[in-house]
C-alpha positions as CSV (number, residue, x, y, z in Angstrom):
1,M,70.0,63.9,119.1
2,L,70.7,60.5,120.2
3,N,71.6,57.9,117.8
4,R,69.0,55.1,118.3
5,R,68.7,52.0,116.4
6,P,65.3,50.7,115.7
7,R,64.4,47.6,117.7
8,R,63.8,44.4,115.8
9,S,60.9,42.2,116.8
10,M,61.8,38.9,118.3
11,N,60.7,36.0,116.2
12,Q,61.7,33.3,118.6
13,I,59.8,31.9,121.6
14,N,61.5,31.1,124.8
15,V,60.5,27.5,125.7
16,V,62.5,27.2,129.0
17,P,59.5,28.3,131.2
18,Y,57.3,25.7,129.4
19,I,59.8,23.0,130.1
20,D,59.9,23.9,133.7
21,V,56.1,23.8,134.0
22,M,56.0,20.4,132.2
23,L,58.7,18.9,134.6
24,V,56.8,20.2,137.7
25,L,53.5,18.6,136.4
26,L,55.4,15.4,135.6
27,V,56.7,15.2,139.2
28,I,53.2,15.9,140.6
29,F,51.7,13.1,138.5
30,M,54.4,10.7,139.4
31,V,53.9,11.3,143.1
32,T,50.1,11.1,143.1
33,A,49.7,8.2,140.7
34,P,50.6,5.4,143.2
35,M,48.0,6.8,145.6
36,F,45.1,5.9,143.4
37,A,44.8,2.1,143.5
38,P,43.0,0.6,140.5
39,G,39.9,-1.4,141.2
40,V,40.6,-5.0,141.9
41,V,38.5,-7.5,140.1
42,N,38.6,-11.2,141.2
43,L,37.8,-13.2,138.0
44,P,36.8,-16.8,138.4
45,S,39.2,-19.4,137.2
46,V,38.3,-22.3,135.0
47,G,40.9,-24.5,136.7
48,K,39.1,-24.5,140.1
49,A,35.5,-24.0,140.9
50,A,33.5,-23.7,144.1
51,Q,31.8,-26.9,145.2
52,V,28.1,-26.9,144.6
53,E,26.0,-27.8,147.7
54,T,23.2,-29.4,145.7
55,E,23.4,-31.3,142.4
56,P,22.4,-28.9,139.6
57,L,20.0,-29.5,136.8
58,Q,22.1,-29.9,133.6
59,V,20.7,-28.5,130.3
60,T,22.6,-29.9,127.3
61,V,22.6,-28.5,123.8
62,D,24.1,-31.0,121.3
63,K,25.7,-30.2,118.0
64,D,22.4,-30.7,116.1
65,G,20.7,-28.1,118.3
66,R,18.6,-30.5,120.4
67,F,18.1,-29.9,124.0
68,G,18.4,-32.4,126.9
69,L,17.9,-32.2,130.6
70,A,19.8,-34.4,133.1
71,D,18.7,-34.6,136.7
72,K,20.3,-37.1,139.2
73,G,21.0,-39.7,136.5
74,N,17.7,-39.3,134.7
75,S,17.9,-37.6,131.3
76,S,15.3,-36.5,128.8
77,Q,15.4,-35.0,125.3
78,F,13.4,-32.1,124.0
79,D,13.0,-30.6,120.5
80,D,11.8,-27.2,121.7
81,L,12.5,-24.7,124.5
82,A,8.9,-24.6,125.7
83,G,9.0,-28.3,126.8
84,L,12.4,-27.9,128.4
85,T,11.4,-24.8,130.4
86,S,8.1,-26.3,131.6
87,D,10.0,-29.5,132.8
88,I,12.5,-27.3,134.6
89,Q,9.8,-25.3,136.2
90,G,8.1,-28.5,137.4
91,R,11.3,-29.8,138.9
92,L,12.0,-26.5,140.7
93,A,8.4,-26.1,141.9
94,D,9.1,-27.6,145.3
95,G,10.8,-24.3,146.4
96,T,14.4,-25.5,146.3
97,N,16.8,-23.0,144.7
98,R,18.7,-25.6,142.7
99,P,21.1,-24.2,140.1
100,V,20.7,-24.9,136.4
101,V,23.9,-25.3,134.4
102,I,24.0,-25.2,130.6
103,S,26.5,-27.4,128.8
104,A,26.7,-26.9,125.1
105,D,28.8,-28.6,122.4
106,K,31.8,-26.6,121.3
107,T,30.4,-26.3,117.7
108,V,27.0,-25.1,118.8
109,A,26.2,-21.5,117.7
110,Y,26.3,-18.9,120.4
111,E,22.7,-18.0,119.6
112,K,21.4,-21.3,120.8
113,V,23.0,-20.9,124.2
114,M,21.6,-17.4,124.5
115,E,18.1,-18.7,123.5
116,V,18.3,-21.2,126.4
117,M,19.5,-18.6,128.8
118,S,16.7,-16.2,127.8
119,A,14.1,-18.9,128.1
120,L,15.4,-19.8,131.6
121,Q,15.3,-16.2,132.6
122,K,11.7,-15.8,131.4
123,A,10.8,-19.0,133.3
124,K,12.1,-17.2,136.5
125,V,15.0,-19.5,137.1
126,E,17.4,-17.6,139.4
127,R,20.6,-19.6,139.4
128,V,21.9,-20.2,135.8
129,G,25.5,-21.0,135.0
130,L,27.6,-22.4,132.2
131,L,29.4,-25.7,132.5
132,V,33.0,-25.7,131.2
133,K,35.7,-28.3,131.0
134,S,38.6,-27.6,133.4
135,E,42.1,-27.4,132.0
136,Q,44.2,-30.2,133.5
């Protein structure tokens, strides 16, 4: 009879093929990644702004939460949003699509500005913007 030794089981794993596969995948991703251009988003800059063709209506919210409306040098004060929106609707009733800008004091709660924007949206004002101070 032949003298055979019993085979021992291997308790090690050969990782060389896994490293090869990983390197091939790495090369594939490195080659294909530049082909996918990320979406380009042009964000507006506070430093420069587009010129407005018509003078906008300016809604102001002061630090006490009172509302004001300035239109071509004429200004008026309001204690509630209903009076403000009805006055804006009256000024925009002639069919002109004038923009309305909101300028609020720095210390005014964000909620007040959102209330004005919501009221203008309900009043069907199409062009609403926020007025900011440019950094210069």
